[in-house]
MMTF fields as JSON, N, C-alpha, C and O atoms, coordinates in Angstrom:
{
  "mmtfVersion": "1.0.0",
  "mmtfProducer": "UNKNOWN",
  "numBonds": 423,
  "numAtoms": 424,
  "numGroups": 106,
  "numChains": 1,
  "numModels": 1,
  "chainsPerModel": [1],
  "groupsPerChain": [106],
  "chainIdList": ["A"],
  "bondAtomList": [4, 2, 8, 6, 12, 10, 16, 14, 20, 18, 24, 22, 28, 26, 32, 30, 36, 34, 40, 38, 44, 42, 48, 46, 52, 50, 56, 54, 60, 58, 64, 62, 68, 66, 72, 70, 76, 74, 80, 78, 84, 82, 88, 86, 92, 90, 96, 94, 100, 98, 104, 102, 108, 106, 112, 110, 116, 114, 120, 118, 124, 122, 128, 126, 132, 130, 136, 134, 140, 138, 144, 142, 148, 146, 152, 150, 156, 154, 160, 158, 164, 162, 168, 166, 172, 170, 176, 174, 180, 178, 184, 182, 188, 186, 192, 190, 196, 194, 200, 198, 204, 202, 208, 206, 212, 210, 216, 214, 220, 218, 224, 222, 228, 226, 232, 230, 236, 234, 240, 238, 244, 242, 248, 246, 252, 250, 256, 254, 260, 258, 264, 262, 268, 266, 272, 270, 276, 274, 280, 278, 284, 282, 288, 286, 292, 290, 296, 294, 300, 298, 304, 302, 308, 306, 312, 310, 316, 314, 320, 318, 324, 322, 328, 326, 332, 330, 336, 334, 340, 338, 344, 342, 348, 346, 352, 350, 356, 354, 360, 358, 364, 362, 368, 366, 372, 370, 376, 374, 380, 378, 384, 382, 388, 386, 392, 390, 396, 394, 400, 398, 404, 402, 408, 406, 412, 410, 416, 414, 420, 418],
  "bondOrderList": [1, 1, 1, 1, 1, 1, 1, 1, 1, 1, 1, 1, 1, 1, 1, 1, 1, 1, 1, 1, 1, 1, 1, 1, 1, 1, 1, 1, 1, 1, 1, 1, 1, 1, 1, 1, 1, 1, 1, 1, 1, 1, 1, 1, 1, 1, 1, 1, 1, 1, 1, 1, 1, 1, 1, 1, 1, 1, 1, 1, 1, 1, 1, 1, 1, 1, 1, 1, 1, 1, 1, 1, 1, 1, 1, 1, 1, 1, 1, 1, 1, 1, 1, 1, 1, 1, 1, 1, 1, 1, 1, 1, 1, 1, 1, 1, 1, 1, 1, 1, 1, 1, 1, 1, 1],
  "groupList": [{"groupName": "MET", "atomNameList": ["N", "CA", "C", "O"], "elementList": ["N", "C", "C", "O"], "formalChargeList": [0, 0, 0, 0], "bondAtomList": [1, 0, 2, 1, 3, 2], "bondOrderList": [1, 1, 2], "singleLetterCode": "M", "chemCompType": "L-PEPTIDE LINKING"}, {"groupName": "LYS", "atomNameList": ["N", "CA", "C", "O"], "elementList": ["N", "C", "C", "O"], "formalChargeList": [0, 0, 0, 0], "bondAtomList": [1, 0, 2, 1, 3, 2], "bondOrderList": [1, 1, 2], "singleLetterCode": "K", "chemCompType": "L-PEPTIDE LINKING"}, {"groupName": "VAL", "atomNameList": ["N", "CA", "C", "O"], "elementList": ["N", "C", "C", "O"], "formalChargeList": [0, 0, 0, 0], "bondAtomList": [1, 0, 2, 1, 3, 2], "bondOrderList": [1, 1, 2], "singleLetterCode": "V", "chemCompType": "L-PEPTIDE LINKING"}, {"groupName": "ARG", "atomNameList": ["N", "CA", "C", "O"], "elementList": ["N", "C", "C", "O"], "formalChargeList": [0, 0, 0, 0], "bondAtomList": [1, 0, 2, 1, 3, 2], "bondOrderList": [1, 1, 2], "singleLetterCode": "R", "chemCompType": "L-PEPTIDE LINKING"}, {"groupName": "ILE", "atomNameList": ["N", "CA", "C", "O"], "elementList": ["N", "C", "C", "O"], "formalChargeList": [0, 0, 0, 0], "bondAtomList": [1, 0, 2, 1, 3, 2], "bondOrderList": [1, 1, 2], "singleLetterCode": "I", "chemCompType": "L-PEPTIDE LINKING"}, {"groupName": "HIS", "atomNameList": ["N", "CA", "C", "O"], "elementList": ["N", "C", "C", "O"], "formalChargeList": [0, 0, 0, 0], "bondAtomList": [1, 0, 2, 1, 3, 2], "bondOrderList": [1, 1, 2], "singleLetterCode": "H", "chemCompType": "L-PEPTIDE LINKING"}, {"groupName": "ASN", "atomNameList": ["N", "CA", "C", "O"], "elementList": ["N", "C", "C", "O"], "formalChargeList": [0, 0, 0, 0], "bondAtomList": [1, 0, 2, 1, 3, 2], "bondOrderList": [1, 1, 2], "singleLetterCode": "N", "chemCompType": "L-PEPTIDE LINKING"}, {"groupName": "GLN", "atomNameList": ["N", "CA", "C", "O"], "elementList": ["N", "C", "C", "O"], "formalChargeList": [0, 0, 0, 0], "bondAtomList": [1, 0, 2, 1, 3, 2], "bondOrderList": [1, 1, 2], "singleLetterCode": "Q", "chemCompType": "L-PEPTIDE LINKING"}, {"groupName": "PHE", "atomNameList": ["N", "CA", "C", "O"], "elementList": ["N", "C", "C", "O"], "formalChargeList": [0, 0, 0, 0], "bondAtomList": [1, 0, 2, 1, 3, 2], "bondOrderList": [1, 1, 2], "singleLetterCode": "F", "chemCompType": "L-PEPTIDE LINKING"}, {"groupName": "GLU", "atomNameList": ["N", "CA", "C", "O"], "elementList": ["N", "C", "C", "O"], "formalChargeList": [0, 0, 0, 0], "bondAtomList": [1, 0, 2, 1, 3, 2], "bondOrderList": [1, 1, 2], "singleLetterCode": "E", "chemCompType": "L-PEPTIDE LINKING"}, {"groupName": "LEU", "atomNameList": ["N", "CA", "C", "O"], "elementList": ["N", "C", "C", "O"], "formalChargeList": [0, 0, 0, 0], "bondAtomList": [1, 0, 2, 1, 3, 2], "bondOrderList": [1, 1, 2], "singleLetterCode": "L", "chemCompType": "L-PEPTIDE LINKING"}, {"groupName": "THR", "atomNameList": ["N", "CA", "C", "O"], "elementList": ["N", "C", "C", "O"], "formalChargeList": [0, 0, 0, 0], "bondAtomList": [1, 0, 2, 1, 3, 2], "bondOrderList": [1, 1, 2], "singleLetterCode": "T", "chemCompType": "L-PEPTIDE LINKING"}, {"groupName": "PRO", "atomNameList": ["N", "CA", "C", "O"], "elementList": ["N", "C", "C", "O"], "formalChargeList": [0, 0, 0, 0], "bondAtomList": [1, 0, 2, 1, 3, 2], "bondOrderList": [1, 1, 2], "singleLetterCode": "P", "chemCompType": "L-PEPTIDE LINKING"}, {"groupName": "GLY", "atomNameList": ["N", "CA", "C", "O"], "elementList": ["N", "C", "C", "O"], "formalChargeList": [0, 0, 0, 0], "bondAtomList": [1, 0, 2, 1, 3, 2], "bondOrderList": [1, 1, 2], "singleLetterCode": "G", "chemCompType": "PEPTIDE LINKING"}, {"groupName": "ALA", "atomNameList": ["N", "CA", "C", "O"], "elementList": ["N", "C", "C", "O"], "formalChargeList": [0, 0, 0, 0], "bondAtomList": [1, 0, 2, 1, 3, 2], "bondOrderList": [1, 1, 2], "singleLetterCode": "A", "chemCompType": "L-PEPTIDE LINKING"}, {"groupName": "TRP", "atomNameList": ["N", "CA", "C", "O"], "elementList": ["N", "C", "C", "O"], "formalChargeList": [0, 0, 0, 0], "bondAtomList": [1, 0, 2, 1, 3, 2], "bondOrderList": [1, 1, 2], "singleLetterCode": "W", "chemCompType": "L-PEPTIDE LINKING"}, {"groupName": "TYR", "atomNameList": ["N", "CA", "C", "O"], "elementList": ["N", "C", "C", "O"], "formalChargeList": [0, 0, 0, 0], "bondAtomList": [1, 0, 2, 1, 3, 2], "bondOrderList": [1, 1, 2], "singleLetterCode": "Y", "chemCompType": "L-PEPTIDE LINKING"}, {"groupName": "ASP", "atomNameList": ["N", "CA", "C", "O"], "elementList": ["N", "C", "C", "O"], "formalChargeList": [0, 0, 0, 0], "bondAtomList": [1, 0, 2, 1, 3, 2], "bondOrderList": [1, 1, 2], "singleLetterCode": "D", "chemCompType": "L-PEPTIDE LINKING"}, {"groupName": "SER", "atomNameList": ["N", "CA", "C", "O"], "elementList": ["N", "C", "C", "O"], "formalChargeList": [0, 0, 0, 0], "bondAtomList": [1, 0, 2, 1, 3, 2], "bondOrderList": [1, 1, 2], "singleLetterCode": "S", "chemCompType": "L-PEPTIDE LINKING"}],
  "groupTypeList": [0, 1, 2, 2, 3, 4, 5, 5, 5, 6, 7, 0, 8, 8, 9, 10, 7, 1, 11, 12, 9, 13, 2, 14, 9, 10, 0, 3, 0, 11, 9, 9, 5, 6, 1, 15, 10, 14, 1, 10, 1, 9, 9, 13, 1, 8, 4, 9, 13, 16, 8, 0, 12, 13, 17, 14, 18, 18, 2, 10, 4, 8, 9, 14, 7, 17, 9, 5, 17, 4, 9, 0, 8, 3, 10, 18, 17, 12, 10, 9, 1, 11, 8, 9, 0, 1, 0, 7, 2, 14, 10, 11, 10, 17, 7, 5, 10, 1, 14, 14, 0, 9, 1, 11, 6, 15],
  "groupIdList": [1, 2, 3, 4, 5, 6, 7, 8, 9, 10, 11, 12, 13, 14, 15, 16, 17, 18, 19, 20, 21, 22, 23, 24, 25, 26, 27, 28, 29, 30, 31, 32, 33, 34, 35, 36, 37, 38, 39, 40, 41, 42, 43, 44, 45, 46, 47, 48, 49, 50, 51, 52, 53, 54, 55, 56, 57, 58, 59, 60, 61, 62, 63, 64, 65, 66, 67, 68, 69, 70, 71, 72, 73, 74, 75, 76, 77, 78, 79, 80, 81, 82, 83, 84, 85, 86, 87, 88, 89, 90, 91, 92, 93, 94, 95, 96, 97, 98, 99, 100, 101, 102, 103, 104, 105, 106],
  "secStructList": [7, 7, 5, 7, 7, 3, 3, 3, 3, 7, 2, 2, 2, 2, 2, 2, 6, 6, 1, 6, 6, 2, 2, 2, 2, 2, 2, 2, 2, 2, 2, 2, 2, 2, 2, 2, 2, 2, 2, 2, 2, 2, 2, 6, 7, 3, 3, 3, 3, 3, 3, 3, 6, 6, 6, 6, 3, 3, 3, 3, 3, 3, 7, 7, 1, 1, 2, 2, 2, 2, 2, 2, 2, 2, 2, 7, 7, 4, 4, 4, 4, 4, 3, 3, 3, 3, 7, 7, 5, 7, 7, 7, 2, 2, 2, 2, 2, 2, 6, 6, 1, 1, 7, 7, 7, 7],
  "xCoordList": [-12.638, -12.098, -11.534, -10.365, -11.476, -10.376, -8.928, -8.858, -7.668, -6.794, -5.993, -5.837, -5.685, -4.483, -3.723, -4.31, -2.436, -1.027, -0.783, -1.055, -0.081, 0.742, 1.792, 2.265, 2.699, 4.161, 4.752, 4.046, 5.828, 6.918, 8.605, 9.091, 9.278, 10.362, 11.796, 12.28, 12.136, 13.448, 14.435, 14.372, 15.793, 17.098, 17.106, 17.029, 17.185, 17.679, 16.999, 17.689, 15.51, 14.846, 16.038, 16.694, 16.241, 17.303, 18.419, 18.782, 19.331, 20.592, 20.184, 20.873, 19.162, 19.293, 18.91, 19.157, 18.371, 18.3, 19.965, 20.023, 20.894, 22.482, 22.661, 22.807, 22.642, 23.201, 22.485, 21.292, 22.994, 21.992, 21.306, 20.198, 21.704, 21.365, 20.224, 19.098, 20.536, 19.582, 18.31, 17.26, 18.432, 17.294, 16.508, 15.309, 17.466, 16.637, 15.869, 14.955, 16.58, 16.232, 14.786, 13.85, 14.807, 13.731, 12.713, 11.935, 12.175, 12.091, 11.383, 10.234, 12.4, 11.074, 10.465, 9.775, 10.862, 9.976, 9.044, 8.618, 8.817, 7.653, 6.556, 5.408, 7.26, 6.554, 5.602, 4.381, 6.436, 6.298, 5.025, 4.108, 5.046, 4.603, 3.215, 2.27, 3.115, 1.663, 1.147, -0.056, 1.605, 0.943, 0.126, -1.048, 1.052, 0.795, -0.614, -1.555, -0.253, -1.936, -2.649, -3.1, -3.036, -3.775, -4.551, -5.773, -3.961, -4.41, -4.734, -5.846, -4.685, -5.395, -6.984, -7.994, -6.77, -7.578, -8.878, -10.044, -8.456, -9.054, -9.954, -11.149, -8.763, -9.366, -10.571, -11.435, -11.132, -11.417, -10.423, -10.984, -9.121, -8.283, -8.215, -8.566, -7.831, -7.142, -8.057, -8.737, -8.246, -9.555, -9.275, -9.965, -8.085, -7.766, -6.27, -5.906, -5.322, -4.303, -4.233, -4.779, -3.355, -3.369, -1.811, -1.157, -1.467, -0.167, -0.28, -0.876, 0.335, 0.31, 1.553, 2.68, 1.243, 2.039, 2.425, 1.765, 3.86, 4.155, 5.501, 6.569, 5.037, 5.828, 6.514, 7.32, 5.253, 6.067, 5.098, 5.333, 4.369, 4.005, 2.707, 2.007, 2.438, 1.336, 0.342, 0.685, -1.046, -2.269, -2.444, -2.781, -2.108, -3.191, -4.349, -4.109, -5.595, -7.041, -6.546, -5.795, -6.73, -6.866, -8.732, -9.499, -8.811, -9.938, -9.311, -8.569, -8.987, -8.651, -9.656, -10.883, -8.987, -10.397, -9.968, -10.69, -8.449, -7.634, -6.421, -5.925, -5.574, -4.507, -3.438, -2.561, -3.607, -2.724, -2.953, -2.065, -3.937, -4.058, -3.677, -2.793, -3.617, -2.638, -1.329, -1.13, -0.408, 0.706, 1.093, 2.07, 0.256, 0.25, 0.596, 1.523, -0.322, 0.044, 0.857, 1.253, 1.374, 2.634, 4.218, 5.098, 4.163, 5.405, 5.466, 6.573, 4.096, 4.417, 4.556, 4.82, 4.281, 4.674, 6.084, 7.007, 6.205, 7.906, 8.602, 9.709, 8.435, 8.605, 8.966, 9.855, 7.834, 8.078, 9.393, 9.353, 10.758, 11.976, 12.655, 13.758, 11.334, 11.955, 11.343, 11.603, 10.201, 9.476, 9.115, 8.49, 9.299, 8.787, 7.525, 6.828, 6.968, 5.333, 4.47, 4.984, 3.224, 2.438, 1.014, 0.482, 0.231, -0.848, -1.386, -0.83, -2.723, -3.734, -5.154, -5.693, -5.622, -7.539, -7.757, -7.187, -9.164, -10.092, -11.434, -11.791, -12.311, -13.121, -14.002, -13.413, -15.218, -15.804, -16.259, -16.304, -16.629, -16.56, -17.836, -17.796, -19.011, -19.941, -20.06, -20.875, -19.143, -18.552, -18.165, -18.736, -16.794, -16.169, -17.319, -17.491, -18.394, -19.041, -20.127, -20.659, -20.307, -21.27, -21.182, -22.112, -19.542, -18.931, -18.342, -18.165, -18.194, -17.8, -18.785, -18.502, -20.54, -21.763, -21.662, -21.984, -21.272, -22.0, -20.831, -21.182, -19.882, -18.754, -19.014, -19.349, -18.794, -19.436, -18.832, -19.564, -17.377, -16.282, -15.733, -14.626, -16.498, -15.485, -14.955, -14.281],
  "yCoordList": [-6.658, -5.752, -4.725, -5.1, -3.227, -2.484, -2.665, -2.89, -2.495, -2.41, -0.621, -0.331, 0.134, 1.184, 1.208, 0.736, 1.349, 1.045, 2.26, 2.608, 3.004, 4.057, 3.879, 2.885, 4.388, 4.292, 5.003, 5.324, 5.675, 6.315, 5.878, 4.98, 6.346, 5.536, 5.606, 6.695, 4.825, 4.56, 5.128, 5.819, 4.664, 5.183, 3.867, 4.007, 2.9, 2.13, 2.466, 2.357, 3.027, 3.785, 4.71, 4.504, 5.923, 7.179, 6.467, 6.689, 5.437, 4.645, 4.048, 4.102, 3.555, 2.793, 3.837, 3.502, 4.983, 6.131, 6.58, 7.681, 6.183, 7.091, 6.562, 7.381, 5.15, 4.186, 4.091, 3.992, 4.078, 4.013, 2.173, 2.012, 1.142, 0.005, 0.29, -0.173, 1.081, 0.929, 1.323, 0.704, 2.359, 3.043, 1.97, 1.833, 1.344, 0.176, -0.955, -1.717, -0.76, -1.947, -1.63, -2.427, -0.14, 0.548, 0.656, 1.429, 0.394, 0.701, -0.951, -1.354, -1.435, -3.018, -3.79, -4.796, -3.148, -3.533, -2.146, -1.915, -1.44, -0.986, -1.126, -0.701, -1.768, -2.465, -3.386, -3.326, -4.484, -5.587, -5.247, -6.048, -3.906, -3.278, -3.268, -3.926, -2.29, -2.309, -3.408, -3.228, -4.709, -5.464, -6.065, -6.423, -6.026, -7.102, -6.005, -6.288, -4.849, -3.725, -4.471, -5.397, -4.42, -4.458, -5.933, -5.985, -6.887, -8.506, -8.304, -8.821, -7.888, -7.221, -6.863, -7.387, -5.74, -5.13, -6.082, -6.057, -6.769, -7.879, -8.544, -8.467, -9.207, -10.218, -9.273, -10.148, -8.276, -7.237, -6.965, -6.4, -7.471, -6.873, -5.442, -4.696, -5.079, -3.12, -2.635, -3.003, -1.289, -0.593, 0.561, 1.019, 1.351, 2.257, 2.746, 2.246, 3.576, 4.232, 5.596, 6.005, 6.66, 7.967, 8.298, 7.705, 8.998, 9.931, 11.227, 12.199, 11.297, 12.412, 13.543, 13.454, 14.538, 15.693, 15.857, 15.496, 16.598, 16.967, 16.567, 17.178, 14.996, 14.466, 12.8, 12.023, 12.926, 11.824, 10.359, 9.348, 10.307, 9.833, 9.068, 9.75, 8.03, 7.04, 6.46, 5.886, 6.344, 5.607, 4.476, 4.669, 3.177, 2.05, 1.28, 0.688, 1.325, 0.813, -1.027, -1.149, -1.898, -3.216, -3.624, -3.084, -4.303, -5.496, -6.394, -6.747, -7.251, -7.888, -9.326, -9.234, -10.51, -11.557, -11.643, -11.606, -11.789, -11.866, -11.676, -10.789, -12.278, -11.496, -12.231, -11.48, -13.394, -13.927, -12.439, -12.101, -12.043, -10.954, -10.018, -9.601, -9.167, -8.585, -8.628, -8.004, -9.827, -10.19, -9.759, -9.024, -10.241, -10.947, -9.151, -8.965, -8.055, -6.956, -6.497, -5.563, -6.529, -6.385, -6.708, -6.052, -7.966, -9.094, -9.054, -8.952, -9.138, -9.466, -8.708, -9.061, -7.483, -6.102, -6.081, -5.846, -6.456, -6.14, -4.788, -5.142, -3.909, -2.534, -2.696, -2.103, -3.765, -3.649, -3.166, -2.36, -3.851, -3.548, -1.772, -1.312, -1.052, 0.104, 1.119, 2.322, 0.258, 1.454, 1.325, 0.286, 1.997, 2.413, 2.258, 3.221, 1.311, 1.169, 1.079, 0.686, 1.465, 1.136, 0.495, 1.0, -0.862, -1.273, -1.245, -1.47, -0.921, -0.339, -1.379, -1.399, -2.02, -2.536, -0.576, 0.404, -1.002, 0.719, 0.421, -0.75, 1.291, 1.092, 2.253, 3.19, 2.11, 3.21, 4.195, 3.879, 5.363, 6.541, 6.299, 6.715, 5.449, 5.038, 4.021, 4.06, 2.734, 2.091, 2.479, 2.174, 3.414, 4.166, 4.734, 3.998, 5.697, 6.714, 5.693, 6.095, 4.708, 3.393, 3.218, 3.3, 2.647, 2.35, 3.591, 3.175, 4.824, 5.702, 6.133, 6.548, 6.002, 6.191, 5.297, 5.697, 4.208, 3.069, 2.58, 1.672, 3.101, 3.216, 3.873, 5.051, 2.837, 3.313, 3.757, 4.28, 3.826, 4.169, 5.064, 5.064, 6.039, 7.569, 8.201, 9.206],
  "zCoordList": [4.564, 5.264, 5.026, 5.119, 4.674, 4.079, 4.935, 6.144, 3.902, 4.307, 3.686, 2.5, 4.68, 4.287, 3.845, 2.871, 3.388, 3.073, 2.423, 1.274, 3.58, 3.777, 3.29, 3.843, 2.308, 1.987, 1.498, 0.541, 1.429, 0.862, 0.441, 1.128, -0.401, -0.701, 0.375, 0.682, 0.673, 1.486, 0.836, -0.18, 1.756, 0.429, -0.617, -1.837, -0.118, -1.534, -2.37, -3.383, -2.79, -4.08, -4.574, -5.596, -3.551, -4.158, -4.467, -5.622, -3.676, -4.581, -5.92, -6.938, -5.825, -6.95, -8.062, -9.22, -7.854, -8.937, -9.144, -9.69, -8.938, -9.003, -10.556, -11.463, -10.805, -11.692, -12.505, -12.219, -14.134, -15.303, -14.832, -15.343, -14.157, -13.895, -12.827, -13.01, -11.672, -10.887, -11.526, -11.352, -12.263, -12.625, -13.384, -13.625, -13.64, -14.882, -14.138, -14.453, -13.074, -12.399, -11.741, -11.676, -11.214, -10.757, -11.805, -11.247, -12.987, -14.105, -14.467, -14.647, -14.457, -14.514, -12.883, -12.721, -12.201, -10.781, -10.54, -9.408, -11.409, -11.516, -12.704, -12.83, -13.374, -14.48, -13.875, -14.011, -13.004, -12.042, -11.289, -11.112, -10.833, -9.571, -10.289, -9.853, -11.699, -11.815, -12.436, -12.625, -12.929, -13.543, -11.879, -11.78, -10.855, -9.651, -8.987, -8.246, -9.578, -9.04, -9.652, -8.979, -11.045, -12.209, -11.768, -11.906, -11.341, -11.219, -9.967, -10.077, -8.536, -7.667, -7.825, -7.354, -8.693, -9.1, -9.86, -9.467, -10.831, -11.552, -10.046, -9.759, -9.289, -8.023, -7.572, -7.513, -7.266, -6.907, -5.014, -4.075, -4.94, -3.987, -4.121, -3.206, -5.092, -5.092, -5.516, -6.474, -4.504, -4.594, -5.061, -5.972, -4.476, -5.277, -4.909, -3.845, -5.495, -5.015, -5.348, -6.372, -4.267, -4.198, -3.907, -3.05, -4.474, -4.739, -3.828, -4.293, -2.383, -1.893, -2.413, -1.925, -3.381, -3.457, -1.886, -0.912, -1.93, -1.039, -0.563, -0.518, -0.112, 0.588, 0.297, 0.809, -1.296, -1.803, -1.371, -2.033, -0.619, -0.082, -0.759, -1.506, -0.593, -1.328, -0.767, 0.266, -1.08, -0.082, -1.239, -2.408, -0.568, -1.446, -0.657, 0.395, -1.222, -0.722, -0.911, -1.879, -0.444, -0.33, 0.173, 0.971, -0.358, 0.336, 0.888, -0.03, 2.043, 2.366, 2.787, 2.825, 3.058, 3.721, 5.057, 6.053, 5.001, 6.349, 6.603, 5.908, 7.506, 8.192, 6.549, 6.122, 5.939, 5.046, 3.558, 2.776, 3.599, 2.269, 3.016, 2.268, 4.127, 4.856, 3.751, 2.709, 4.592, 4.413, 3.103, 2.961, 1.924, 1.176, 0.436, -0.353, 0.888, -0.023, 0.561, -0.135, 1.38, 1.592, 1.235, 0.679, 1.79, 0.907, -0.364, -0.893, -1.279, -2.45, -3.726, -4.875, -3.135, -4.016, -4.36, -3.58, -6.097, -6.558, -5.773, -5.368, -5.556, -5.631, -3.549, -2.938, -2.907, -1.752, -0.977, -0.047, -1.55, -0.665, -0.937, -0.643, -1.673, -1.843, -1.059, -1.045, -0.179, 0.401, 1.846, 2.058, 2.808, 4.2, 4.433, 4.113, 4.912, 4.744, 6.19, 7.238, 6.077, 7.332, 6.844, 5.855, 7.663, 7.024, 8.078, 9.153, 7.889, 8.678, 8.584, 7.478, 9.404, 9.025, 9.157, 9.637, 8.243, 8.259, 8.829, 8.7, 9.475, 9.394, 8.499, 7.959, 8.422, 7.752, 8.589, 9.778, 8.277, 9.257, 10.497, 11.654, 9.805, 10.645, 11.418, 12.34, 11.158, 11.94, 13.3, 14.347, 13.09, 14.239, 14.773, 15.745, 14.8, 15.221, 16.097, 17.132, 15.692, 16.048, 16.71, 17.513, 17.161, 18.002, 19.597, 20.741, 19.219, 19.931, 20.85, 21.974, 20.166, 20.845, 21.982, 23.101, 21.799, 22.305, 23.768, 24.52, 23.919, 24.272, 25.674, 25.793, 26.934, 28.181, 29.048, 29.89, 29.351, 29.885, 29.475, 28.936, 29.694, 29.195, 30.146, 29.919]
}
């Protein structure tokens, strides 16, 4: 199943940017985040990511086998504590349209 994670930076991210030590920590976390995504990509679990200019949100698309994978996509990200995020299982548009057409209790 496809899982979409939409996230934006929280206050902790901006607080870390205020000191040289905090910036160094963010850089370390970002490097670990990139390695984490590369590993998931190799495993076929990370599909694609997008940055949304304007509101500084990002969208990551994962392939999950089960609820454990979904939790892992949220909790094992090295940058997890610097994001507010929402995870949602996604349906293809044709799956959604088929379900809508079959709905009988309009």
